[in-house]
ROSE-4610 file (N, C-alpha, C; in Angstrom, 1 decimal, always signed):
// ROSE-4610
residu = [M/M/M/A/A/A/E/E/E/A/A/A/Y/Y/Y/K/K/K/K/K/K/G/G/G/A/A/A/I/I/I/E/E/E/G/G/G/G/G/G/A/A/A/E/E/E/V/V/V/K/K/K/E/E/E/I/I/I/I/I/I/I/I/I/A/A/A/D/D/D/L/L/L/Q/Q/Q/F/F/F/N/N/N/P/P/P/N/N/N/L/L/L/S/S/S/G/G/G/G/G/G/Y/Y/Y/Q/Q/Q/S/S/S/R/R/R/T/T/T/E/E/E/L/L/L/E/E/E/P/P/P/D/D/D/L/L/L/L/L/L/E/E/E/A/A/A/W/W/W/E/E/E/K/K/K/I/I/I/Q/Q/Q/W/W/W/A/A/A/D/D/D/H/H/H/L/L/L/V/V/V/W/W/W/V/V/V/H/H/H/P/P/P/V/V/V/W/W/W/W/W/W/G/G/G/G/G/G/L/L/L/P/P/P/A/A/A/I/I/I/M/M/M/K/K/K/G/G/G/F/F/F/I/I/I/D/D/D/R/R/R/L/L/L/F/F/F/L/L/L/P/P/P/G/G/G/M/M/M/A/A/A/F/F/F/K/K/K/Y/Y/Y/R/R/R/E/E/E/N/N/N/S/S/S/I/I/I/W/W/W/W/W/W/D/D/D/K/K/K/L/L/L/L/L/L/T/T/T/G/G/G/K/K/K/T/T/T/A/A/A/H/H/H/I/I/I/I/I/I/T/T/T/T/T/T/M/M/M/D/D/D/Q/Q/Q/P/P/P/G/G/G/W/W/W/Y/Y/Y/Y/Y/Y/R/R/R/L/L/L/A/A/A/Y/Y/Y/G/G/G/R/R/R/P/P/P/S/S/S/I/I/I/N/N/N/Q/Q/Q/L/L/L/K/K/K/K/K/K/S/S/S/T/T/T/L/L/L/E/E/E/F/F/F/C/C/C/G/G/G/V/V/V/K/K/K/P/P/P/V/V/V/K/K/K/V/V/V/T/T/T/T/T/T/I/I/I/G/G/G/I/I/I/I/I/I/K/K/K/T/T/T/S/S/S/D/D/D/D/D/D/T/T/T/K/K/K/R/R/R/K/K/K/Q/Q/Q/W/W/W/L/L/L/D/D/D/Q/Q/Q/V/V/V/Y/Y/Y/K/K/K/L/L/L/G/G/G/I/I/I/K/K/K/L/L/L/V/V/V]
num = [1/1/1/2/2/2/3/3/3/4/4/4/5/5/5/6/6/6/7/7/7/8/8/8/9/9/9/10/10/10/11/11/11/12/12/12/13/13/13/14/14/14/15/15/15/16/16/16/17/17/17/18/18/18/19/19/19/20/20/20/21/21/21/22/22/22/23/23/23/24/24/24/25/25/25/26/26/26/27/27/27/28/28/28/29/29/29/30/30/30/31/31/31/32/32/32/33/33/33/34/34/34/35/35/35/36/36/36/37/37/37/38/38/38/39/39/39/40/40/40/41/41/41/42/42/42/43/43/43/44/44/44/45/45/45/46/46/46/47/47/47/48/48/48/49/49/49/50/50/50/51/51/51/52/52/52/53/53/53/54/54/54/55/55/55/56/56/56/57/57/57/58/58/58/59/59/59/60/60/60/61/61/61/62/62/62/63/63/63/64/64/64/65/65/65/66/66/66/67/67/67/68/68/68/69/69/69/70/70/70/71/71/71/72/72/72/73/73/73/74/74/74/75/75/75/76/76/76/77/77/77/78/78/78/79/79/79/80/80/80/81/81/81/82/82/82/83/83/83/84/84/84/85/85/85/86/86/86/87/87/87/88/88/88/89/89/89/90/90/90/91/91/91/92/92/92/93/93/93/94/94/94/95/95/95/96/96/96/97/97/97/98/98/98/99/99/99/100/100/100/101/101/101/102/102/102/103/103/103/104/104/104/105/105/105/106/106/106/107/107/107/108/108/108/109/109/109/110/110/110/111/111/111/112/112/112/113/113/113/114/114/114/115/115/115/116/116/116/117/117/117/118/118/118/119/119/119/120/120/120/121/121/121/122/122/122/123/123/123/124/124/124/125/125/125/126/126/126/127/127/127/128/128/128/129/129/129/130/130/130/131/131/131/132/132/132/133/133/133/134/134/134/135/135/135/136/136/136/137/137/137/138/138/138/139/139/139/140/140/140/141/141/141/142/142/142/143/143/143/144/144/144/145/145/145/146/146/146/147/147/147/148/148/148/149/149/149/150/150/150/151/151/151/152/152/152/153/153/153/154/154/154/155/155/155/156/156/156/157/157/157/158/158/158/159/159/159/160/160/160/161/161/161/162/162/162/163/163/163/164/164/164/165/165/165/166/166/166/167/167/167/168/168/168/169/169/169/170/170/170/171/171/171/172/172/172/173/173/173]
x = [+108.7/+108.0/+106.5/+105.8/+104.6/+104.7/+105.5/+105.7/+106.6/+107.3/+107.8/+106.7/+105.6/+104.3/+103.7/+103.5/+102.6/+102.9/+104.3/+105.0/+105.1/+105.2/+104.8/+103.5/+102.9/+101.0/+101.0/+101.2/+100.8/+101.4/+102.8/+103.4/+102.9/+102.2/+101.6/+100.3/+99.6/+98.5/+97.3/+97.9/+96.5/+96.3/+95.1/+94.9/+94.9/+95.3/+95.7/+95.2/+94.3/+94.1/+94.7/+95.3/+96.4/+95.5/+95.8/+95.5/+96.8/+96.9/+98.1/+97.4/+97.3/+96.6/+97.2/+98.7/+99.1/+99.2/+98.4/+98.1/+96.6/+95.8/+94.6/+94.3/+93.2/+92.6/+91.4/+91.6/+90.7/+90.6/+89.8/+90.2/+90.0/+91.4/+91.4/+90.3/+90.0/+89.0/+87.8/+87.4/+86.3/+85.4/+85.3/+85.0/+83.6/+82.6/+81.3/+80.9/+82.0/+82.1/+81.2/+80.4/+79.5/+78.2/+78.1/+76.8/+76.0/+76.9/+77.0/+78.1/+77.3/+78.1/+78.8/+79.8/+80.5/+80.7/+80.1/+80.1/+81.3/+82.0/+82.8/+83.4/+84.7/+85.4/+85.1/+85.7/+85.5/+86.8/+88.3/+89.0/+88.6/+87.8/+87.5/+86.6/+85.8/+84.5/+85.0/+86.3/+86.9/+87.6/+88.1/+89.3/+88.2/+86.9/+86.0/+85.4/+85.5/+84.8/+86.1/+87.4/+88.4/+88.4/+88.2/+88.5/+86.7/+85.8/+84.5/+85.3/+85.8/+85.8/+87.1/+88.2/+89.2/+88.6/+89.4/+89.4/+90.4/+91.4/+92.8/+93.3/+93.6/+93.7/+95.2/+96.1/+97.7/+97.9/+98.0/+98.7/+99.7/+100.5/+102.1/+102.2/+102.8/+103.2/+104.3/+104.7/+106.0/+105.1/+105.7/+105.5/+106.3/+105.1/+105.6/+104.9/+106.1/+106.0/+104.9/+105.3/+104.6/+103.2/+102.7/+101.3/+101.4/+100.2/+100.0/+100.3/+100.7/+100.8/+99.2/+99.3/+98.1/+97.3/+97.9/+96.9/+96.4/+96.9/+96.6/+95.3/+95.3/+94.6/+93.3/+93.5/+92.6/+91.6/+92.5/+91.9/+90.9/+91.3/+90.7/+89.2/+89.5/+88.1/+87.2/+87.5/+86.6/+86.0/+86.5/+86.4/+85.2/+85.8/+85.5/+84.6/+83.1/+82.3/+81.1/+80.1/+78.8/+78.2/+77.8/+76.9/+77.7/+78.9/+79.6/+80.9/+81.7/+82.7/+81.8/+80.9/+80.4/+79.2/+78.2/+77.0/+76.2/+75.9/+76.0/+74.5/+74.1/+72.8/+71.9/+70.5/+70.0/+69.8/+69.6/+69.6/+70.5/+71.7/+72.6/+74.2/+75.1/+76.3/+76.9/+76.6/+77.4/+76.7/+77.8/+77.8/+77.7/+77.5/+77.8/+79.1/+79.5/+81.0/+80.8/+80.9/+80.5/+81.4/+82.7/+83.9/+84.4/+83.3/+83.5/+83.8/+85.0/+85.2/+86.3/+87.1/+88.1/+89.2/+90.5/+92.0/+92.8/+93.8/+94.7/+95.9/+96.8/+98.4/+98.8/+99.4/+100.0/+101.7/+102.0/+103.5/+104.1/+104.8/+105.1/+106.4/+107.1/+108.7/+109.0/+110.2/+110.3/+111.7/+112.0/+113.4/+113.8/+113.3/+113.5/+112.9/+113.7/+113.2/+111.7/+111.4/+109.8/+109.5/+110.4/+110.5/+110.4/+111.3/+111.2/+110.2/+109.5/+108.3/+107.1/+107.2/+106.1/+106.3/+107.3/+107.8/+107.6/+108.3/+108.3/+107.2/+106.6/+105.1/+104.0/+104.1/+103.0/+102.3/+103.1/+102.7/+101.4/+101.3/+100.2/+99.5/+100.5/+99.9/+99.3/+99.9/+99.7/+98.0/+98.0/+97.4/+95.7/+96.0/+94.6/+94.3/+95.2/+94.9/+94.3/+95.0/+94.8/+93.2/+93.4/+92.6/+91.2/+91.6/+90.6/+90.0/+90.4/+90.0/+89.2/+90.3/+90.3/+89.5/+89.8/+89.1/+87.6/+87.4/+86.5/+85.3/+86.0/+85.4/+85.1/+85.5/+85.4/+86.3/+87.6/+88.4/+89.5/+89.7/+90.3/+90.7/+91.8/+92.9/+93.8/+94.3/+95.1/+96.6/+97.6/+98.9/+99.7/+100.7/+101.7/+103.2/+103.8/+105.1/+105.9/+106.7/+107.4/+108.9/+109.1/+110.6/+111.4/+112.7/+113.1/+114.5/+115.5/+115.7/+116.0/+115.3/+115.7/+116.6/+116.8/+118.1/+119.5/+119.4/+120.8/+121.0/+120.1/+120.4/+121.0/+121.7/+122.5/+122.1/+122.5/+121.5/+121.3/+122.3/+122.1/+120.7/+120.7/+119.9/+118.3/+118.4/+117.1/+116.9/+117.6/+117.4/+116.7/+116.9/+116.7/+115.1/+114.6/+113.5/+112.5/+113.2/+112.3/+111.9/+112.9/+112.9/+111.8/+111.9/+110.8/+109.6/+109.2/+108.3/+107.4/+108.5/+107.7/+107.7/+107.9/+107.7/+106.3/+106.2/+105.0/+103.8/+104.0/+103.1/+102.5/+103.7/+103.5/+102.8/+103.1/+102.1/+100.7/+100.4/+99.0/+97.8/+98.3/+96.9/+97.5]
y = [+64.4/+65.4/+65.9/+65.1/+65.3/+66.3/+66.1/+66.6/+68.2/+68.3/+69.5/+70.3/+69.9/+70.6/+71.2/+70.2/+70.3/+71.4/+71.3/+72.4/+73.9/+73.9/+75.2/+75.6/+74.8/+75.6/+75.7/+75.1/+75.5/+76.6/+77.1/+78.3/+79.1/+79.3/+79.7/+80.1/+79.7/+80.1/+79.1/+77.7/+76.9/+75.8/+75.7/+74.6/+73.3/+72.3/+71.0/+69.7/+69.2/+67.8/+66.7/+65.9/+64.9/+63.3/+62.9/+61.7/+60.7/+59.8/+58.8/+57.7/+57.5/+56.3/+54.9/+54.7/+53.6/+53.1/+54.3/+53.9/+53.7/+53.6/+53.3/+51.7/+51.7/+50.1/+50.0/+49.5/+49.3/+48.2/+47.7/+46.7/+47.6/+47.6/+48.4/+48.1/+46.9/+45.9/+46.7/+47.0/+47.2/+46.2/+45.1/+43.7/+43.8/+44.6/+44.3/+45.8/+46.4/+47.5/+48.5/+49.2/+50.2/+49.5/+47.9/+47.7/+47.0/+46.9/+46.9/+47.1/+48.2/+49.1/+48.2/+48.4/+47.9/+49.1/+48.3/+49.6/+50.1/+51.4/+52.2/+52.0/+51.4/+51.2/+52.8/+52.4/+53.7/+54.8/+54.0/+54.9/+55.9/+55.0/+55.7/+56.5/+56.4/+57.4/+58.8/+58.7/+59.7/+60.7/+59.7/+60.4/+61.2/+60.4/+61.1/+62.6/+62.7/+63.9/+64.9/+64.4/+65.1/+66.2/+65.1/+65.3/+66.3/+66.3/+67.1/+68.5/+68.3/+69.4/+70.6/+69.8/+70.8/+71.6/+72.5/+73.7/+73.2/+72.4/+72.3/+70.8/+69.8/+68.4/+68.5/+67.8/+67.5/+66.1/+65.6/+64.1/+64.0/+63.1/+63.0/+61.5/+61.4/+59.7/+59.6/+58.1/+58.0/+57.3/+57.5/+56.8/+55.2/+54.3/+52.8/+52.3/+51.9/+51.0/+52.3/+53.4/+54.2/+54.7/+54.2/+54.5/+55.1/+55.1/+55.3/+53.7/+54.1/+53.1/+52.2/+50.8/+50.1/+50.4/+50.9/+51.1/+52.6/+53.4/+55.1/+54.7/+53.4/+53.7/+52.9/+51.9/+51.3/+52.2/+53.0/+54.1/+55.0/+55.4/+56.2/+55.5/+54.5/+53.4/+53.3/+53.1/+53.3/+54.1/+55.1/+56.5/+57.7/+57.5/+58.5/+58.1/+57.6/+56.6/+57.6/+56.9/+57.6/+58.0/+59.5/+60.2/+60.4/+60.2/+60.8/+62.2/+61.3/+62.6/+62.8/+62.1/+62.6/+62.2/+62.4/+61.8/+61.6/+60.6/+60.2/+60.8/+61.4/+61.9/+60.7/+60.8/+59.6/+59.8/+59.0/+58.4/+59.4/+59.7/+60.4/+59.9/+60.5/+60.1/+61.2/+62.1/+63.2/+63.1/+64.0/+64.0/+65.0/+64.9/+66.4/+65.8/+67.1/+67.1/+67.5/+66.7/+66.9/+67.3/+67.4/+68.2/+69.8/+70.1/+71.3/+72.5/+73.2/+74.3/+74.1/+72.8/+72.5/+72.4/+72.7/+72.8/+71.5/+71.3/+70.2/+70.6/+69.8/+69.7/+68.1/+67.8/+66.5/+66.7/+66.0/+66.0/+64.6/+64.4/+62.9/+62.8/+61.6/+61.2/+60.2/+60.2/+59.2/+59.3/+57.9/+57.6/+57.9/+59.1/+59.7/+61.2/+62.0/+63.2/+63.4/+64.4/+64.7/+64.9/+65.3/+65.7/+64.4/+63.2/+62.0/+61.4/+61.5/+60.7/+61.4/+62.6/+63.1/+62.7/+62.7/+62.6/+61.2/+59.9/+59.0/+57.9/+58.8/+57.5/+58.4/+59.6/+60.7/+60.7/+60.5/+60.8/+60.0/+58.9/+57.8/+58.4/+58.4/+58.2/+59.9/+60.7/+62.3/+62.4/+61.8/+62.1/+61.0/+59.9/+59.5/+60.0/+60.7/+61.2/+62.7/+63.4/+64.9/+64.9/+64.1/+64.5/+63.5/+62.0/+60.8/+60.7/+61.6/+61.2/+62.9/+63.5/+64.9/+66.0/+66.0/+67.1/+66.5/+65.1/+64.3/+64.7/+65.0/+64.8/+66.5/+67.1/+68.7/+69.6/+69.1/+69.6/+70.1/+71.6/+72.4/+73.6/+74.3/+73.3/+72.6/+71.8/+71.2/+71.0/+71.5/+71.5/+70.4/+70.4/+69.3/+69.7/+68.9/+69.3/+67.7/+67.6/+66.0/+66.5/+65.2/+65.4/+63.8/+64.4/+63.3/+63.9/+63.0/+61.2/+61.1/+60.2/+60.2/+59.0/+58.2/+57.2/+57.6/+58.7/+59.1/+60.4/+60.9/+61.8/+62.0/+63.3/+63.0/+64.3/+64.4/+65.0/+66.2/+67.0/+68.3/+68.5/+67.7/+67.6/+67.4/+66.2/+66.0/+67.3/+68.4/+69.2/+70.0/+70.3/+71.6/+70.9/+70.0/+69.2/+69.6/+69.2/+69.2/+70.9/+72.0/+73.5/+73.8/+73.3/+73.5/+73.5/+72.1/+71.8/+72.5/+72.8/+73.5/+74.9/+75.3/+76.7/+76.6/+75.6/+75.4/+75.2/+74.8/+74.8/+76.1/+77.0/+78.3/+79.0/+78.7/+79.7/+79.3/+78.1/+77.4/+78.7/+79.4/+80.5/+82.2]
z = [+32.5/+31.3/+32.1/+32.5/+32.8/+34.3/+35.4/+36.4/+35.9/+34.8/+34.4/+34.2/+33.4/+33.0/+33.9/+35.0/+36.1/+36.9/+37.0/+38.2/+37.6/+36.2/+35.4/+35.2/+35.3/+35.3/+36.4/+37.6/+38.9/+39.2/+38.6/+39.2/+38.5/+37.3/+36.2/+36.7/+37.8/+38.5/+37.8/+37.2/+37.0/+37.9/+38.3/+39.2/+38.2/+38.7/+38.1/+38.7/+37.8/+38.4/+37.8/+38.3/+37.3/+37.4/+36.1/+35.9/+35.4/+36.3/+35.8/+35.2/+34.0/+33.8/+33.9/+34.2/+34.4/+35.9/+36.8/+37.9/+38.5/+37.2/+37.7/+37.3/+38.3/+37.9/+37.2/+36.1/+34.7/+34.2/+33.2/+32.2/+31.1/+30.3/+29.1/+27.8/+28.0/+26.9/+26.9/+26.1/+25.5/+24.8/+25.9/+25.1/+24.4/+24.8/+24.3/+23.1/+22.7/+21.6/+22.3/+21.4/+21.6/+21.8/+21.7/+21.7/+22.9/+23.8/+25.5/+26.5/+26.9/+27.7/+29.0/+29.2/+30.5/+31.6/+32.5/+33.5/+34.0/+34.2/+34.4/+36.0/+36.0/+37.4/+38.4/+39.3/+40.2/+39.6/+39.3/+39.0/+37.5/+36.5/+35.2/+35.3/+36.2/+36.7/+37.1/+38.3/+38.8/+37.8/+36.8/+35.5/+35.0/+34.4/+33.5/+34.5/+35.8/+36.4/+36.2/+36.2/+36.0/+34.8/+33.7/+32.0/+31.9/+32.5/+32.4/+32.9/+34.0/+35.0/+33.9/+33.5/+32.9/+31.8/+31.6/+30.3/+29.3/+30.2/+29.2/+29.7/+28.5/+29.1/+28.1/+29.1/+28.6/+28.7/+27.6/+27.2/+27.2/+28.0/+28.1/+27.8/+26.9/+26.8/+25.6/+25.7/+24.5/+23.2/+22.2/+21.1/+21.1/+21.1/+20.9/+20.1/+19.1/+17.9/+16.9/+17.0/+16.3/+16.8/+18.1/+18.6/+19.8/+20.3/+21.8/+22.8/+23.8/+24.6/+25.0/+24.9/+24.8/+26.0/+27.2/+28.4/+27.8/+27.6/+27.0/+26.0/+25.1/+24.0/+24.7/+25.5/+26.1/+26.9/+27.7/+28.7/+27.6/+26.2/+25.5/+25.3/+24.8/+24.2/+25.5/+26.5/+27.7/+27.9/+27.7/+28.7/+27.1/+26.0/+25.0/+24.4/+25.0/+24.8/+23.8/+23.0/+22.4/+23.8/+24.0/+24.9/+26.3/+26.0/+27.2/+26.2/+25.4/+24.9/+23.4/+22.8/+21.4/+21.4/+20.5/+20.4/+18.8/+18.5/+17.1/+16.8/+15.9/+15.6/+14.9/+15.4/+14.9/+13.3/+12.4/+11.1/+10.5/+11.0/+10.1/+10.4/+9.5/+9.7/+10.5/+10.7/+11.7/+13.3/+13.8/+15.7/+16.1/+17.7/+18.4/+19.2/+19.1/+19.8/+21.1/+22.1/+24.0/+24.3/+23.9/+24.6/+24.1/+23.5/+22.9/+24.1/+23.8/+24.4/+25.4/+25.2/+26.0/+24.8/+25.3/+24.5/+25.1/+24.2/+24.7/+24.3/+24.9/+24.3/+24.4/+23.3/+23.5/+23.8/+24.8/+24.6/+24.6/+23.2/+23.7/+23.1/+23.4/+23.5/+22.6/+21.8/+20.8/+20.3/+20.1/+19.8/+18.6/+17.7/+16.2/+16.4/+15.5/+15.4/+15.0/+15.4/+15.3/+13.9/+13.3/+11.7/+11.2/+11.3/+11.0/+10.9/+12.6/+12.5/+11.5/+11.7/+10.4/+9.0/+8.5/+7.1/+6.9/+7.9/+7.3/+7.6/+8.8/+9.1/+9.5/+9.2/+9.1/+10.7/+11.6/+12.9/+13.6/+13.6/+13.4/+15.4/+16.2/+17.1/+17.6/+17.0/+17.1/+16.6/+15.4/+14.3/+15.3/+15.6/+16.5/+17.7/+18.3/+19.4/+19.0/+18.5/+18.3/+17.2/+16.3/+15.2/+15.3/+15.5/+15.7/+16.9/+18.1/+19.3/+19.7/+20.1/+20.7/+19.9/+18.8/+17.5/+17.2/+17.3/+17.2/+18.2/+19.3/+20.6/+20.7/+20.0/+20.4/+20.5/+21.1/+22.0/+20.6/+21.0/+20.1/+20.6/+19.9/+19.6/+20.5/+19.5/+20.1/+19.8/+20.6/+20.4/+20.5/+19.8/+20.0/+19.8/+20.9/+21.0/+21.3/+20.7/+20.3/+20.8/+21.7/+22.2/+21.8/+21.3/+20.7/+20.0/+20.0/+20.2/+21.6/+22.2/+23.7/+23.8/+23.2/+23.5/+23.3/+22.8/+22.3/+23.1/+23.8/+24.6/+25.8/+26.3/+27.7/+28.4/+29.6/+31.1/+30.8/+30.2/+29.1/+28.5/+27.7/+26.2/+27.1/+28.2/+28.9/+29.8/+30.3/+31.2/+30.2/+29.2/+28.0/+27.9/+27.8/+27.4/+28.5/+29.5/+30.9/+31.2/+30.6/+30.8/+29.8/+28.7/+27.3/+28.0/+28.5/+28.9/+30.2/+31.2/+32.0/+31.9/+30.6/+30.4/+29.4/+28.9/+28.4/+29.1/+30.5/+31.8/+31.9/+32.2/+32.5/+31.8/+30.5/+29.2/+29.3/+30.4/+30.1/+30.0/+31.2/+31.8/+31.1]
């Protein structure tokens, strides 16, 4: 999916910098919470530079147990920190959104129809990433594309999904 989107975006004229979270070397555990900052590993520093550079962020992930894959959650926990992605205001419950001006697209795969994921479960992974992370930090709008049912799909259906995601990449610019 990510490759199809990337190919479409490049063919559509976008400049693309890719982060493959699974390939990064970092500790996903925010062991000190926000109280004691853990130094960012080189891969996270490079990823943060790419996030700051980008006008548009694309998140491609499977839904696992209704949520985000653990490594993706760890990536967010380690990078989307106070002072980097948002900043709490002194003596206030409010915060400043430090990623304002960016847009995003979430493309998520699942073993159920997207409508069922929404109605039965309230789409927790999408809400977490879209509302509680990206929009919290100022990224807006955040579009969502759900792809599924993966486990019962055939080659023809998978090709249709790849074509759909490719076209989303082309329309990016």
